[in-house]
N, C-alpha and C positions, 0 to 999 in steps of 0.2 A: 151826253159825251162824258167819257171817263175823266176823272181828275188825275188819275195815275194809271198808267198802262205799262206793263212789262211784257216784252215780246221776245221769246226764245233766248232768254238770258243764259249765257254759259260763262263760267269763270273757272279757270284752271291755274294751278301753281306748279312750279317745278320743285321736285324733291330729289334727294339722292337716288331714289328708286325710279324716277321718271316723272311723268305728268300725273298730277292728282286732280281729278275733277271735283270742284267744290260745289258748283251749281251746274245743273245739266238741263238745258232747254226749259227754263221756267217761264211760264206765261200766265198772266192774270190781269184783271182790270178792277179798279175801285171807282165806283160811281159816286156822285155827290150824295152826302148824307149816309154813306155806307161805312161801316167799321171793318177793320181787318186786324186779325191777330196772327202773329208769327210764332209758332211753337215747334219744338222738336228736341231731339236728344242732343246732348253735348257733342259738338263737332259736326253737326248736320248741315251747317252753312247759314244759320240764321243771321249772324252778324255780318257775314259776307254779303248776303242778300240785301240787308239794310244799308250797308255801305254803298253798294251799287245803286240802290234806289235813291239815296241821298246825294249821289254825285261825288262821294268821297273816293270811290274806286270806279274803274271802268271794266266792263265785261269784254271778253274776247269776242263774243258774238252776241247779237241781239240789240234791243233798244229799250230805253226808258223814256216815256213821254209824260211830262208833268204839265198839266193845264195847257195842253196843246203844243208844248215845246219839247223837242227831242234833245234831252240833256246829254245823250251819248255822243252827239255830234259837236258839242261844245269843247273848247280847250279848258284846261284846269282853271285859269283865271275867270273865264266866263261862267263856269260851274260855281265858283266861289261866290260870285255876285248873286 
């Protein structure tokens, strides 16, 4: 069973020009004892992805499951705990 699972994560922000897609349908799983590195060019969404995975931000679409618990269904106070 994966210790971290991201399914169809999508994150968009509003700009003067309209909607900007930061994360578009990101899915992956991290199994126990597995390592993961996040790398990419500046502005590619690394920090946004990590914020969603940590529960600091919420995606418009998709889910993040940590140790069997879907954190995207929790409210802000529950995620902070």
